[in-house]
Structure formats: C-alpha cells, structure tokens
N, C-alpha and C positions, 0 to 999 in steps of 0.2 A: 411502574407497572407495565407488563407486556400488553401489547394489543391482542385482540382475539386472534388465535392462531388456527390454521387449518389442521386437520388430523394428518400428521406425518407418519402414522404407523405403517409398517411395511405393506400390510394387506391393502390398506386404502390407497397408498401411493402406487402400488402395483396396478390396481384396478384403474386408477386415473390415467396412468401411463399407457395402459393398453388402449383405452379410449382415445387418447391423444395421438398415438402413433399408428393405431389400427393394426397392431400385431400383438401376438401373445408374448408375454414376458415369461421366460423359462426360469430365470433366477434373478434375484435382486439382493445384492450383497453390499452391506455398508463397508466401505473400503478405507475411509479416512475422513478427515475433516480439517478445515482451516480453523481459524480462531473463532469464526462466527457462523459457520454453515455445516450442514450435513452433506456428505457426498456418497452416492451409491454407484455401483457398477451393475448395469442391467444387461443381461443376455436375452435377445429376442429369438423367437421361433424362426424368423427368416434369416438368422445368422448374423445380424447386426449386434454390435456391442456399443452401449451408450454410457455416458456419465450423466447422472441425474443429481443436480445440485439444488438443495432446499435452503431457502433464505428466510429466517424468521424476521418478523417485523415488530416494531415497538413504537409506542407513541413518542418516546423520548428521542428516537432516532428516525426521522421521517425520510431519510435518504432512500431512493429507489435503487438499491444495489442490484437487484435482478434486472431491472430495465436498463440500467447503465451498462452492466456487463454484456447482456445479450445484444443490446444495440451496438456496442463497440465492436463485438465480434461480427455482427452482420455487416457493419461498415467496412471492416478490414477485409472480409471475404469479398465484398463488392468491388474492392480495389485490387483484388488478385494477390493479397498478401496473407491469406488465411492459413497458409501452410506452417506458419510459425506460432499459431495459436490453436486453441480447441475450436473446431468447427461448430457453429450453432445449428441445432436441428429443430427444436420447437420450444416454445415457452408457454407456461400456464400461470400468468400473473395472479389470477384470482385465487390460485392454490399455492402460490409462492414457490414455484420450482421451475427450473428450465432444464432442457436436455441438450447435451453436447456430444460430439463425436469423442469416443474413448481414445485416449492417447496411450498406446503401448510403450512402455519404457520405464526407466528408473528415475527417481528424483536426482537432480544435480546436487552434489554435495555442497551444502551451504556453510558448514561450520569448519571444514578443513580445506583451506585453499589448495594445499599440496595434492589433493586427490582429484582436483578438477583437471580437465583437458586444456591444452594450450590454447585451443580455439574458442573456449567458452566466453571469454571476455569479448572477443570479436563478435560472437553471436549476440551478446547483450547490447553492445554498441550498434550492431547492425540493425537490431529491432528499434532502438531509439532513433537511428538515422532514417529508417523506413517511416516511422511515425512523423518525423519532422518534414519529410518530403511530401507527406500527405496534407500538410497544413494549408497548402495553396489551392486545394480543390474546393469547389463550392459546397459539396456535401459535408466537409469538415466544419464549415462555419455554423452548421446547425447543431453541432455537438455542444454539450454543456461544459462548464468549468469542472476541473477535477475536484474530487472531494478534498477539502483542506487546501485548495489552491491559494497561492500567495502571489498576487499580481502586483503588489507593492510592498515596500518595507513595512509600512503601517499595517497591512493586512496580516503579515506574519506576527508582528508584535501583538496585535489584537487576538490572533488565534491562540497564542501562548497564554495571554492574560485570561482569556475565557476558560481555557482548560485548567489553568491554575485556580480560578475561582470555583470551578465545579468541584475540584478536589478539596478546596477549603470547606465547601458545604457538607462534605461527608467525613471530614477529618475528626469530628467529635468522637471520642472513644478510641481513636487511633493515635496515641501519643507519639509513636515512632514516625508516623506519616507527618503529623503536624510539626515535629521537630525538624524533619528533613526539609519540608517546604519553607518554614520560616528561618531556620538557622543556616541552611545550605543553599537551597535553590534560589530564594528571593534575592539575597545579596548579589549572587553571581548573575542572575537575570538582569538586575539593574545595571551591573557593570557592562554586560554585553549590549544592553539597550543604548547606553551612552556611547559605547564603542561604535555601534552601528550608525547612530546619528552623526558622529564625528566623521566617519569614513564616507557617508553619503555627502556630507557638506564638502569635504575635501575633494570629492570627485565631481562636484557640481550636480549632484542628483537630488531629486525631491523625494523625501521619504513617503509623502502622501500620494504621489503620482503613480498611477498604474502604468506598467510598461506597455508600449504600443503593440498592436496585433502582430506586427512584423517580427517582434522579439519573442513571441510566445511559441509554444510547441504543444503537441499532443503528448500526454503523459499517462503511463499505466498507474502512476501514483505509488501504490504499494508494490515496489518493483526491485527485484534482484534475483539471485540464484535460489533463494528460498521458495520462489514461485515459478520454478522451471523444472522441466522433465527432459531427459535425454531419450530420444526415440531409439528404436532398435537399429536404425541406420546411422546413428551418431548425431543427428541434428538435434538442436535444442529448441524446445517449444516452451513458450511463456504462458502461464495460466493466471487466473484470478485478476480480472480487469474490472472488478466491481466498483472501483474508485476512479475509473478512466475519465480523461477530459483535458481541457486546456489548462496550462500552467506555465509558470516561469521555468525555463530550463535550469536555472540556478537551484530552484527548489527540487527538481528532479535529480540533479547531480548530487545535491546535499543529502537527499533521502537515501540514495543508493550507498553513499559513503558511510552514513550513520546508521543505517538500518540494523537493528540488533539481531534480526533473523539471518543475516549473512555476514560472515567474517571475511574480509578481503585482505589479501597479503599486501605488503608495501609495493610490490611490483604490479599487482593488479590495480591498486589505486593509481599508480603512476600511469599505467596504460589507459585506465578509464578516463582520467582527466585529460590526457593527451587527445583521446578520441572526442571528448566533449568540447574541448577548445577548438578542435578541427571542425566539428559540426556547427558550433555556434559562434565561431570567431568573427563572423561578419557583424555581430553585435558588439560595438566597441565598448559598451557598458557592462558586458557580461563579466569580465574579471573583477571590476569594482563591486558589483552587486554580490558576486560570489564571496569575495573577501569579507564583506560586511555581514552577510546573512548566514554564512555557513555555520558558525557556532550557535546561532539562534535556532537553526533547524535541529541541531543536536539537542538543545534544551527542550525543544518540543518533543523529541523522542524520549527524553527523561520523563515527561508527563504521560506520554502514551504508554510507557511501561507500567504505569500505575493504574491502568484502566480496571484492574481487578478490584480496586476499591470502590468503583462505581457500580451501583446495583444493576443498571441497565446493561452495562458491559458484561458483568458476571452472568447475567441471564443468557446472553448470546453464547458465552463460553460453555455454560451448562448445556444449552441446546445442541451445540456442536459436538458434545460428548466427551469433553475433557474431564477426567476423573479426579483431578487434584482436589485435595481438601482446601477449602476456601482460605483459611488462615495461613496454611502453608504456602499457597500460591501468592498471597499478598506479601508475605515475608520474602519470598524468593524474588518477586518483582521489585520490591523496595530495594533489595540488595543490588539488583541489576541497575536500577536508577541511580543509586549512590555511585556505583562503579563507573557508569557512563559520565556522570557529572564530574567525577575525578579526572577522567580522560580529557574532557572539554576544558576544565579548569587548568590542567597542566599545559595545554597547548595555547589557551587564550586568556589566561589569568593576567593580572595587572603587570606582573614581572615581564611579560612578553611584549608589552606595549612600548 
C-alpha cells in the first residue's frame, strides 16, 4: 500500500512552487517521466526555466530518493563539476518534490548505438572518472552507499536472493512467472553462484569480505545513455542520480553493460571496459571480481525487469504516468527477462566453463 501522498495536482504544485521560489509560475507543463517519478517544466515570470521532479513515497520502499539525488547534486556542484549534471535549485521534502535547472537539449539515443556521437562514450567515462577522483575528499565520506550497492560477493548474492523471494511471494496466479523463475532462472542462478564461489577461491578472495574503501567508488547506480541529454552545445549531461552513492566499480561497470535501457555496440563495450580498466587498474583484484560477478549482475537485471509484477513497483509506474495496460506490461517485461537470461546463459553457461 502507498504511503500518504501530497497533492501533486498541477494547481497545488504551482502554488507551492511559487512560494518556494518567490516567483510567479507562468506555465507548468508535464514533459515526461522516468519509471518512478513525474517531471514538469516550469517557466517563471522572471525568465527562469526549471525542472520540477516529484517523487512518490511508499511504506514498502523507504529509500529517500529525493534526498539522495538532491544531496548528490549539491555535492557535485560544491566540487565544481555541476556542469555535467542538472543544477539543484531548491527542494521541498515534506511535499516530495525538488527543483533543478532545466537542461535544454535532446535525449542521447539509448537504443541505437549508431546514432550516438563518437565522443559520447568518452563523456560517460569522463563522468565516472570525475566521481572516482572525488572519492578522496572528506565530504565524500559522508555520502551513503548507493542503492543496491554490492561491496562483497555475498552482498550481491543476497540481493538477488531477496529479489527472487519477493517475486515468489507474488507469483501465485502468474503461472508464466512461476515457470520462468523455477524452470529457467533458479537453475542458472545456482550455476552462476557456484561459478562465482569457485572463481573467488581461485583468486584468493573472500566472498564474505567487503572490499576496502580504497577499492570503492562513487556511482550514479542507474547509469548509462538512457539517463543522458545532449545540450545544445553538444556536451552530454547525466541525469537521475536518485540511487547515487558508494559502490564497487565492478558493480558499476556491470550495470552499464547489462542495463536494458541502453544498447551498447561491441565497439562501445570494448571502449568502455578499456576505460574502466584504466580508471580502476590500480586495484589488482578488479579483474577477478569482474569475471566472477558480471553474470550475476546480469541475473539481477533479469529480476529488475519483472518489477511490474510487484504491487509497490506498479504503483510508482502508474504515478509516473505510464499508460500501459498492466497485463500487457507484465507479459512484455517477462519476455525481456527471458531474452536477457538467454544472452547470459549463452555467454556463461556450463559449456563455457
């Protein structure tokens, strides 16, 4: 069940925004949404243009996505690197919205790599490098772990098991979901779990041990070209930092490569991993952890794709304004999960060992 929500009607939001900013709102237009939020473009009487992002809350998901994103952007601005993100203007936590500088530009194409510019991957790697360089400053130590952070092999295995159990709880009445989980996902998850433990042992790593602070990085978490816009001057700006925080760079790298919201070409994947190895090559354990954990992160995405089966996740989708019929959305996401599992199984099945 959702928690008590503020009134996000346009009139109420406009009135609240005017009080917060001390300026008349001429227009308030809903311009799009992520998977979980509403986004408006607001034009003010004083000539400013703002992005207003509304975040629903739920008892089942206590994460402070507003506080995390706004705090991350304030931190980045304080370090002089706010030009590659949306600038924070003001936040209203009690009414669950925040205001950011509007970014003029177009979405960076996420599904057709051939339509991206040659420098886009360099921009993506540049942002990751910027975040990593900030890990040594004292202000960074006060930031939280990223949402879904995996600082040990065990943490990733537990994260997958917990997500799998949550889907089990709602699988009654969804025979196709139950068949997929028990007949396809579970056996291969077990295979990858054994593979991971074997590779950790061979590399002399402890599956239960968290990586040291020196091996961690700051991560946008939900990150790739699906959350990017190209400014009018050609520069790429990265948006949606509501899951920002500390994580293993192996998790960050794996998420970028597996994220279903962005399709990377073979050349982009090669360029990306070359950049990640350059950035994190001082960690001698990075290659071994990546080899062991990469397919498991892919399996986690197989479960994330099935969020439409979870009542609390569907509530956020509905809040964000997605018009899909629920059963149609579930069938579509289950097909995507099957397809992703097939890809992972092809590359990391028993015959490849």
